[in-house]
N, C-alpha and C positions, 0 to 999 in steps of 0.2 A: 704504101700505109705498116707501122715496123709498129710493134703492141707486143710494151714492155709485160714482163710477171709483174705482178704485185704483190708480192707475200707479207704475208698473213704479222703481224706481229710476234713475235719471239716473247714465248713463252718464260717470263727469266728461267730459270732452275735453284732451283730448294739446294744447294749445294749441303749446307750438312742435316738433311734431312737425307740425300745424298749415297755421302757419307756414315754416316748410322745407317741407312739397308745395308750397305756394303760392310759396313764390321757383325752387323746379323747373319748377313747371308756367307760371312766366313766364318763364324763358329759356329755356323751352323755345316760346312763342305768340312772340317778338321774336324767334327764333332764326327762324321764316320766317316774318312781317311783314317783318323786313329783308330777309334774305334773296331770296326774289317781286318789292319791292320790286324788288331788284337783277337784278335777272335779267325783268320784266315783259316788255323787248325779246326773249325767244326761248318765249316762255310756246304761242304763235299754232303753234313748234314741234312741239312736243309732240304735236300730237293730229293732224301731217300723217305720219305715217310714220317720222319722222325722225332716233327711237330708238332707233329697227330695222334693228338688224347694222350694229354703228358700221362706217365703211368703214377706219377710220383706225382701228381693232383700239377694243377693252376700257381697256386703259392709252395711250392717246389720244385725247381726247376736240374731240371741236366745240365750240363755247360753249359749244352748244342743248344738249350731254351737260350736260357742267359745270356749265351753273347746271340741271337739272332735279336733278342727285347732287346738287348744294351748295342745294334747295327740298325737296319733293318727296319723293327717300330719302335725306335727310339724317335727327340722329338729333329732330332738333327733333319729329316726333310720336312718337317713343316717347319721348321727354320728356316735353313735355306730360303722354299718359298719362301715366307715373309718375307724377307733380309731383299730377300729382288722385288719383292710389292714396294716393300719401305721404295728402297732405287727409285721408280720405276711411277710411284705419286713424289716423287719431290723429279722428279726428270723430267713432267710434266709441270714445276711451278704449286705443286700441291702438299699438305702440311697434314698427315694423317695425327684423327682428331689424340692429343693425348693423352687416353685407358691405354692406347700403345704404348705408350710407354712405360704407365706404370706397369700394366701387369708383365712388361716383358724386369724390368727392376723387384716388383714385385716376388718373383718369379728366380730372378739368381737370387735371390734373398736367401728365397724358404730352400734355396740349392746347397747354398755355401753354408746356409747354418744348420742340414743336416750333413756334409758333404765334406767333411777340413781333410786337406784341402785339396781346393776345385776346382777348375774356371770361372763360373758360376758366374761369380765376382767382375766380368766381369762385362756377363748383359747390365750395367749400367755405366760403361761407356757409351756405349748408343742409348741409350736409355736417353738422360740426361742432355745429349746431343737433340731426340724430339722436344724435349720438356723445354731444351730454347727454343727450335722451331716453334715452338704452338707458341709459344707464348708470347716470342715474337713477329707474328702472322694474327694473331690476334690484334 
């Protein structure tokens, strides 16, 4: 008696969502790597207690403290995680809700208005891709 394997139908990937997720993750990783390189001279101070109870208070940061918030305490790691999550959702044939795209695009717009020049405006590339995917899925 021969047994044939019955496979469940494959869920079509949401290519636009997958690519948007990978772009978001890339932007997060790019931020982490570039700021880590720029801040490399301050990293050793992070592990000596320099970050504890800053003498100038939390609003007047020393360069090592600013470097920490630029790298470890930045949006880079959560942005990478969000991008990987969006990629994961897309590979499973789903589309994230459109508010995700609007929040990413709005955040990028605010950052671009405050900090010129900056790559913040690039967040609209994956945001538009997600909005188009959400519209198509509706």
